[in-house]
C-alpha positions as CSV (number, residue, x, y, z in Angstrom):
1,M,1.1,-0.6,7.2
2,K,1.6,2.9,6.5
3,R,-1.7,4.9,6.0
4,I,-1.4,7.6,3.3
5,R,-2.5,10.5,4.5
6,S,-3.9,13.2,1.9
7,R,-3.6,16.6,3.9
8,W,-1.5,17.9,1.1
9,I,-4.9,18.0,-1.0
10,A,-6.9,19.2,1.8
11,T,-9.2,22.3,1.5
12,V,-7.1,25.6,1.3
13,L,-9.1,28.0,3.2
14,C,-8.9,32.0,2.9
15,A,-7.3,33.8,5.7
16,V,-6.0,37.1,6.6
17,L,-3.6,37.8,3.8
18,L,-0.8,40.5,2.7
19,A,-1.9,43.5,1.2
20,A,-0.4,44.6,-1.9
21,M,0.1,47.8,-3.6
22,F,-2.2,49.4,-0.5
23,T,-5.3,47.4,-2.0
24,P,-7.1,45.8,0.8
25,F,-8.9,42.3,0.1
26,E,-11.2,40.1,1.9
27,T,-12.2,36.4,1.3
28,A,-15.5,34.9,0.8
29,R,-16.3,31.2,0.9
30,A,-20.1,31.1,1.9
31,E,-22.5,29.4,-0.5
32,G,-24.9,31.9,-2.0
33,Q,-22.7,34.7,-2.1
34,L,-20.6,33.5,-5.4
35,P,-21.9,34.0,-8.9
36,V,-21.3,30.2,-9.4
37,E,-20.0,27.6,-7.0
38,L,-16.2,26.6,-7.0
39,T,-15.7,23.0,-7.0
40,A,-12.1,21.5,-7.4
41,P,-10.9,20.6,-10.8
42,T,-11.4,17.1,-12.1
43,G,-9.3,14.7,-14.1
44,V,-6.1,16.3,-13.4
45,S,-3.5,14.8,-15.4
46,V,0.2,15.7,-16.2
47,E,2.7,14.8,-19.0
48,W,6.3,15.2,-19.5
49,M,6.6,16.7,-22.9
50,K,10.1,14.9,-23.9
51,G,12.0,18.1,-24.5
52,E,9.4,20.0,-26.5
53,D,9.0,23.7,-25.7
54,S,11.9,23.2,-23.0
55,A,13.8,20.2,-21.3
56,N,11.4,19.9,-18.4
57,T,8.2,21.3,-19.9
58,C,5.4,19.3,-18.5
59,K,1.5,19.7,-20.0
60,V,-1.3,19.8,-17.0
61,T,-4.9,19.2,-18.4
62,F,-7.7,19.6,-16.0
63,G,-11.5,19.5,-16.2
64,K,-14.2,21.8,-14.7
65,S,-17.8,21.3,-13.4
66,E,-20.8,21.6,-15.7
67,A,-21.8,24.7,-13.8
68,L,-18.3,26.4,-13.9
69,T,-18.3,25.3,-17.9
70,A,-21.7,26.9,-18.1
71,W,-20.8,30.3,-16.5
72,L,-17.5,30.6,-18.4
73,A,-19.4,29.9,-21.7
74,K,-22.1,33.0,-20.9
75,D,-21.9,35.9,-22.8
76,D,-20.9,39.2,-21.1
77,A,-23.8,40.9,-20.9
78,T,-25.5,37.8,-19.0
79,K,-22.5,37.6,-16.7
80,K,-22.7,41.2,-16.0
81,E,-26.7,41.0,-15.4
82,A,-26.3,38.2,-12.8
83,L,-23.4,39.8,-11.0
84,T,-25.2,43.2,-10.5
85,K,-28.0,41.2,-8.7
86,L,-25.3,39.9,-6.5
87,G,-23.8,43.2,-5.8
88,Y,-20.4,42.8,-7.8
89,K,-19.2,44.7,-11.0
90,T,-16.5,42.2,-12.2
91,C,-15.6,38.4,-11.8
92,K,-12.3,37.0,-13.0
93,I,-12.0,33.1,-12.7
94,F,-8.6,31.5,-12.9
95,A,-7.0,28.2,-12.2
96,Q,-3.8,28.0,-10.1
97,I,-1.3,25.2,-10.7
98,D,0.9,23.9,-7.8
99,W,3.6,21.1,-8.0
100,A,5.9,18.8,-5.8
101,L,8.9,16.8,-6.9
102,D,9.3,13.4,-5.2
103,D,7.8,14.1,-2.1
104,P,4.0,14.8,-2.4
105,T,4.1,17.3,0.5
106,E,6.7,19.6,-0.8
107,W,4.1,21.8,-2.5
108,K,4.9,25.6,-3.6
109,Y,2.0,27.0,-2.5
110,T,2.3,30.0,0.0
111,S,-0.4,32.5,1.3
112,V,0.8,35.0,-1.6
113,W,-1.2,32.9,-4.1
114,D,-4.3,33.8,-2.2
115,S,-4.3,37.1,-3.7
116,D,-3.0,39.1,-6.8
117,T,0.1,40.0,-4.6
118,G,1.6,36.9,-6.3
119,K,1.6,38.9,-9.9
120,S,5.4,39.2,-9.7
121,G,5.7,39.3,-13.7
122,A,3.5,38.3,-17.1
123,D,4.8,35.8,-19.3
124,S,4.9,37.6,-22.7
125,E,3.6,34.8,-24.7
126,H,0.5,34.3,-22.2
127,P,-0.1,37.8,-21.1
128,N,-3.3,36.6,-19.0
129,E,-1.2,34.2,-17.1
130,F,0.4,35.6,-14.0
131,V,3.9,34.0,-13.1
132,L,5.6,33.5,-9.7
133,G,9.1,33.4,-10.9
134,E,9.6,30.7,-13.8
135,W,8.5,27.7,-11.8
136,A,5.0,27.9,-11.1
137,Y,1.9,29.7,-12.7
138,V,-0.4,31.4,-10.0
139,N,-3.3,32.3,-12.1
140,V,-4.0,30.5,-15.2
141,E,-6.8,31.6,-17.7
142,V,-9.7,29.3,-17.8
143,T,-12.2,29.3,-20.8
144,G,-15.7,27.9,-21.1
145,N,-14.2,24.5,-22.8
146,E,-14.8,21.5,-20.8
147,K,-10.7,21.1,-20.1
148,D,-7.9,23.4,-20.1
149,T,-4.4,22.8,-20.6
150,A,-1.3,24.7,-19.4
151,M,2.4,24.4,-19.3
152,I,4.7,24.3,-16.1
153,L,8.4,23.7,-15.3
154,R,9.5,25.9,-18.2
155,Y,12.8,27.5,-19.0
156,M,14.9,26.4,-15.9
157,G,17.9,28.6,-17.1
158,N,21.4,27.7,-16.4
159,P,22.4,26.9,-12.9
160,A,26.0,28.2,-13.4
161,G,24.6,31.5,-14.8
162,M,25.0,34.9,-12.8
163,R,22.1,36.6,-11.4
164,G,19.4,37.8,-13.7
165,T,18.5,34.3,-15.1
166,A,15.7,32.3,-14.3
167,W,17.6,30.2,-11.6
168,N,18.0,33.1,-9.4
169,D,15.7,34.8,-6.9
170,G,14.0,38.2,-7.8
171,Y,14.3,37.4,-11.7
172,N,10.5,38.4,-12.1
173,G,10.0,40.8,-9.1
174,T,9.8,41.0,-5.4
175,Y,7.8,37.9,-4.5
176,S,9.7,35.4,-7.0
177,K,11.7,32.6,-6.4
178,G,14.2,31.2,-8.8
179,W,14.8,27.7,-9.6
180,G,17.7,27.3,-7.4
181,S,15.2,28.1,-4.4
182,V,12.6,25.2,-5.3
183,I,14.5,22.4,-6.4
184,R,17.2,20.2,-4.8
185,T,20.7,19.6,-6.4
186,S,19.8,15.7,-6.2
187,Q,16.7,16.3,-8.5
188,Y,18.5,17.7,-11.5
189,S,21.8,17.4,-13.7
190,V,23.3,20.4,-15.8
191,A,23.3,19.3,-19.6
192,T,24.3,21.0,-22.6
193,E,21.6,20.8,-25.4
194,N,21.8,22.8,-28.4
195,G,24.4,24.9,-27.2
196,K,22.8,25.9,-24.2
197,V,23.8,24.6,-20.5
198,Q,20.5,24.2,-18.7
199,A,19.2,22.3,-15.8
200,K,17.4,19.0,-16.6
201,I,15.3,16.6,-14.8
202,D,15.5,12.7,-15.5
203,F,11.7,11.8,-15.1
204,S,12.7,8.2,-15.4
205,K,14.3,8.9,-11.6
206,H,12.2,11.4,-10.1
207,T,8.4,11.5,-9.7
208,L,6.1,14.9,-10.2
209,F,3.0,15.7,-8.6
210,V,0.6,18.0,-9.5
211,R,-2.7,19.8,-7.9
212,V,-5.0,22.5,-9.4
213,R,-7.5,24.6,-8.0
214,F,-10.0,27.4,-9.0
215,G,-10.1,30.9,-7.8
216,M,-12.3,33.9,-8.2
217,A,-11.6,37.6,-7.8
218,L,-14.6,40.1,-7.4
219,T,-15.1,43.6,-7.0
220,K,-18.3,45.2,-5.7
221,D,-20.2,47.7,-7.8
222,G,-19.2,51.1,-6.7
223,D,-16.0,49.8,-4.8
224,D,-13.1,49.1,-7.4
225,K,-10.6,48.8,-4.4
226,T,-11.6,45.9,-2.6
227,V,-11.3,42.7,-4.1
228,T,-13.0,39.7,-2.8
229,Y,-11.4,36.3,-3.4
230,A,-12.6,32.9,-3.3
231,F,-11.3,29.5,-4.0
232,S,-12.0,25.8,-4.7
233,D,-10.6,23.0,-2.9
234,W,-7.6,21.7,-4.3
235,S,-7.9,18.7,-6.9
236,T,-6.9,15.3,-6.8
237,L,-3.3,14.5,-8.0
238,G,-1.9,14.3,-11.4
239,V,1.2,12.2,-11.3
240,C,4.0,11.4,-14.0
241,G,7.7,10.0,-13.9
242,K,9.4,7.3,-11.8
243,D,6.7,6.4,-9.2
244,A,3.4,7.2,-11.2
245,D,2.1,3.9,-11.3
246,K,2.1,3.2,-7.4
247,V,-1.1,2.1,-6.0
248,E,-1.1,4.9,-3.5
249,Y,-0.5,7.5,-6.1
250,R,-2.9,6.0,-8.7
251,L,-5.8,6.1,-5.6
252,A,-4.9,10.0,-5.0
253,E,-5.5,10.6,-8.9
254,I,-9.0,9.0,-8.3
255,F,-10.4,9.5,-5.1
256,G,-11.0,13.1,-3.9
257,A,-13.0,14.3,-1.1
258,P,-16.6,13.0,-1.2
259,Q,-19.4,14.7,-2.2
260,I,-22.3,14.7,0.3
261,S,-25.5,16.3,0.4
262,D,-29.0,16.1,1.6
263,L,-28.2,15.6,5.5
264,Q,-31.4,14.5,7.3
265,Y,-32.0,13.8,10.9
266,L,-33.7,10.5,11.3
267,G,-34.1,10.3,15.2
268,K,-34.0,7.0,17.1
269,E,-35.0,3.5,15.8
270,N,-36.2,1.0,18.2
271,T,-34.2,2.8,21.0
272,H,-31.0,3.0,18.8
273,G,-29.6,6.0,17.6
274,P,-30.3,8.8,17.1
275,F,-29.3,8.4,13.2
276,V,-28.9,10.8,10.3
277,S,-28.7,10.1,6.8
278,V,-26.7,11.6,4.1
279,K,-26.6,11.4,0.3
280,V,-23.1,10.6,-1.5
281,T,-22.9,11.4,-5.0
282,V,-20.2,9.1,-7.0
283,P,-18.6,9.9,-9.9
284,E,-18.4,7.1,-12.5
285,T,-14.5,7.3,-12.2
286,I,-14.9,6.3,-8.5
287,T,-17.5,3.7,-9.4
288,E,-15.1,2.0,-11.9
289,A,-12.4,1.9,-9.7
290,A,-14.3,0.6,-6.7
291,K,-15.5,-2.2,-8.9
292,S,-11.8,-3.1,-9.8
293,I,-10.9,-2.7,-6.3
294,T,-13.7,-5.1,-5.2
295,E,-12.7,-7.6,-7.8
296,K,-9.1,-7.5,-6.2
297,G,-10.2,-8.4,-2.9
298,G,-10.6,-4.8,-1.7
299,F,-13.4,-2.4,-0.9
300,V,-14.1,1.3,-0.9
301,Q,-16.0,2.5,2.3
302,V,-17.3,5.8,3.1
303,A,-16.5,6.8,6.6
304,S,-17.7,9.6,8.5
305,E,-17.1,11.7,11.6
306,G,-19.1,14.4,13.6
307,R,-19.0,16.7,16.5
308,V,-21.0,18.9,18.2
309,V,-20.8,22.5,17.0
310,G,-18.0,24.1,19.3
311,D,-16.0,20.9,20.0
312,E,-12.4,20.6,18.8
313,D,-12.2,16.9,18.2
314,W,-14.1,14.8,15.6
315,T,-15.7,11.5,16.2
316,Q,-15.6,8.4,14.0
317,L,-19.4,7.4,13.7
318,S,-20.3,3.9,13.4
319,N,-22.4,2.4,10.6
320,G,-20.0,3.1,7.8
321,D,-20.8,1.0,4.7
322,T,-19.0,0.2,1.5
323,V,-20.0,2.2,-1.4
324,S,-19.6,1.7,-5.6
325,E,-22.2,4.0,-6.7
326,T,-24.7,7.0,-5.8
327,T,-26.5,6.1,-2.5
328,E,-27.7,7.2,0.7
329,L,-26.1,6.3,3.6
330,K,-26.9,6.3,7.3
331,W,-25.0,6.7,10.5
332,D,-25.5,6.5,14.1
333,I,-24.4,9.9,16.2
334,S,-25.1,8.6,19.5
335,A,-21.4,8.5,20.3
336,L,-21.5,12.3,20.2
337,S,-23.5,12.4,23.1
338,K,-21.9,13.2,26.5
339,P,-22.8,12.6,30.3
340,R,-22.9,16.5,30.8
341,A,-24.1,17.3,27.5
342,P,-26.2,14.7,25.7
343,I,-27.5,15.6,22.2
344,G,-31.2,16.3,21.8
345,P,-33.3,18.9,20.5
346,G,-31.4,22.3,20.2
347,S,-28.1,20.4,19.4
348,E,-26.2,21.5,16.3
349,I,-24.3,18.7,14.6
350,E,-21.3,19.0,12.1
351,L,-20.4,15.9,9.9
352,R,-18.0,15.3,7.3
353,C,-17.0,12.0,5.4
354,T,-13.8,10.5,3.6
355,Y,-13.3,7.4,1.2
356,Y,-11.4,4.9,3.1
357,V,-9.9,2.4,0.5
358,Y,-8.4,-1.0,1.3
359,V,-6.6,-2.7,-1.5
360,S,-3.6,-5.0,-2.0
361,G,-3.0,-4.9,1.9
362,M,-2.8,-1.1,1.7
363,E,-5.0,1.5,3.3
364,F,-6.0,4.9,2.0
365,D,-7.8,7.9,3.3
366,S,-9.2,10.4,1.0
367,P,-9.3,14.1,1.7
368,E,-12.4,15.1,4.0
369,S,-15.4,16.4,2.2
370,E,-17.3,19.4,3.0
371,V,-18.8,20.1,6.3
372,L,-22.4,19.7,7.0
373,T,-24.3,21.1,9.7
374,F,-27.9,20.5,11.1
375,K,-29.8,21.4,14.3
376,I,-31.8,19.1,16.0
377,E,-35.1,20.9,16.1
378,E,-37.7,18.3,17.3
379,A,-37.9,15.4,19.8
380,D,-36.5,12.1,18.4
381,V,-39.0,10.3,15.7
382,T,-39.1,6.6,15.3
383,P,-39.8,5.6,12.2
384,T,-40.2,2.0,11.0
385,P,-36.4,0.5,10.2
386,V,-36.2,-1.1,6.8
387,P,-33.8,-4.0,7.0
388,S,-31.2,-4.2,4.6
389,E,-30.9,-7.6,2.5
390,N,-27.2,-7.0,1.5
391,A,-25.9,-5.5,4.7
392,T,-22.1,-5.3,4.8
393,P,-20.5,-5.1,8.0
394,T,-18.1,-2.4,8.4
395,P,-14.6,-3.5,8.6
396,R,-13.3,-0.5,10.9
397,P,-13.6,-0.5,14.5
398,T,-16.4,1.4,15.7
399,P,-17.6,2.7,18.8
400,I,-19.5,0.4,21.2
401,P,-23.5,1.1,20.7
402,S,-25.2,2.6,23.5
403,W,-27.5,-0.5,23.8
404,K,-24.6,-2.8,24.5
405,L,-23.5,-0.7,27.2
406,S,-27.4,-0.9,28.8
407,G,-28.0,-4.3,27.9
408,K,-31.4,-3.5,26.2
409,N,-30.6,-5.3,22.9
410,P,-33.8,-6.5,21.4
411,D,-32.1,-8.6,19.0
412,E,-30.1,-10.8,21.7
413,K,-30.4,-14.7,21.7
414,K,-33.8,-15.7,23.0
415,T,-32.1,-19.2,23.9
416,C,-29.8,-20.5,26.7
417,E,-26.3,-20.1,25.4
418,L,-25.2,-23.1,28.1
419,C,-27.5,-25.8,26.9
420,G,-28.8,-24.4,23.5
421,M,-32.2,-25.8,24.1
422,C,-34.2,-24.0,26.9
423,P,-35.6,-20.7,26.8
424,V,-33.6,-18.0,28.7
425,Q,-34.8,-18.1,32.7
426,P,-34.5,-15.9,35.2
427,L,-31.2,-14.4,36.0
428,G,-30.1,-15.9,32.8
429,V,-29.3,-19.1,34.2
430,C,-29.9,-22.7,32.4
431,L,-33.3,-24.3,33.1
432,F,-31.1,-27.5,33.7
433,V,-29.3,-25.6,36.5
434,W,-32.1,-24.6,38.3
435,M,-33.7,-28.1,38.1
436,G,-30.7,-29.6,39.7
437,G,-30.5,-26.8,42.0
438,F,-34.2,-27.6,43.2
439,V,-33.3,-31.5,43.6
440,A,-30.5,-30.5,45.8
441,L,-32.7,-28.4,47.7
442,I,-35.4,-31.2,48.4
443,I,-32.4,-33.8,49.2
444,L,-30.9,-31.3,51.9
445,I,-34.4,-30.5,53.2
446,S,-35.0,-34.5,53.5
447,V,-31.8,-34.8,55.1
448,I,-32.4,-32.5,57.7
449,K,-35.8,-33.4,58.4
450,Y,-34.7,-37.2,59.0
451,L,-32.0,-35.9,61.3
452,I,-34.3,-33.8,63.5
453,T,-37.0,-36.9,63.5
454,R,-34.3,-39.4,64.5
455,A,-33.1,-36.9,67.3
456,G,-36.7,-36.8,68.5
457,T,-37.4,-40.6,68.9
458,K,-34.2,-41.1,71.3
459,K,-35.2,-42.8,74.5
460,K,-34.5,-40.6,77.7
461,K,-32.6,-42.1,80.4
462,K,-35.0,-43.2,83.4
463,P,-33.9,-41.7,86.7
464,R,-32.8,-43.9,89.7
465,D,-35.5,-45.0,92.3
466,R,-34.6,-43.6,95.7
467,K,-34.4,-46.1,98.4
């Protein structure tokens, strides 16, 4: 069974990037440094316009968080005041749209997109939108509306034309690529429509995948030459065309990275654990999808991984649970403890979550959530555990709990597993076995005693009288 890994919608981190036009820039993702938090676009959808605008033009629609919508809707004076308090002079927020055809791993993104070095040319009809060649928008202007739209895959040009058309590299500048470099010959045909020769994609035979992320460009007060960039995670997928109705692609449209918060350290409970709890905020779209999946015999689970800060590998944590709405989940982190480095006061722990979906015999993992970090400050506490009336066992294999290794499970059976009647006896041996052994011992002692007595009563031979 093939597991769909969604690494192509994982977080795109800003790193050391190319400098352009001798303008240095730096990246920032730390919460609290930005005037508004950047979260991945929501409700991304893509629709082929059936020949309107150009043969292959598709309309992309995407939404944004309430916080981002509210910020964009503020007047300039209010924005300027907020930016000044943070030490910034300007703030430009934009969206970047990426696409892949047939294979949802063949994205067009490169590190060039992480800065304005991607400005290879401007679309005359959309002066605020910077185009990387004619095949993908890098910076798309966003508004204070709940949703925005943009068009992609426009004006492919003539594949047989000479250099200087949209089909060839360099049409829009040094960094641009033409259609001939980003699409395979098997993915289009050459057609003549309205007297124009052009490449055409048959969406009944091909599938288009789209993802979107928000970006922010900031300049500091008194330093216009240094630009600080920040980016959200990539969105869930928008899909249209041949395979748009496949279960795995529909899941990828719905299940983005879990939204987790309020990480709390609970300590041990009745010698088990230690435990941590996390709030999982489940959007309405996922709630509805989870209900539908449950009705089909599947389930949606929030799985968690943890590690000690400094470790390279992540460890799957036990006690994951199914989820259909916003809830607080608890995980045992004892699996992170190592013989030479047990976790305890002073340990720093990192935790992240994913949605794990099982439906119609297929498994699906969402992208990972943000990483939450906490430090164990005090000795373990032992709160009174609250039993769950509707506990759902995890269907995934989980690490062996520490109590199983130590044999100290307080919930083990209190009756003998052999006869099912007597209480558990010393050394775990059945009462009837002990009784049988005791009777056998008495019989053995009796036999030995009888043999000794009999031997002592035998008459000794009398010596012969001497004459």
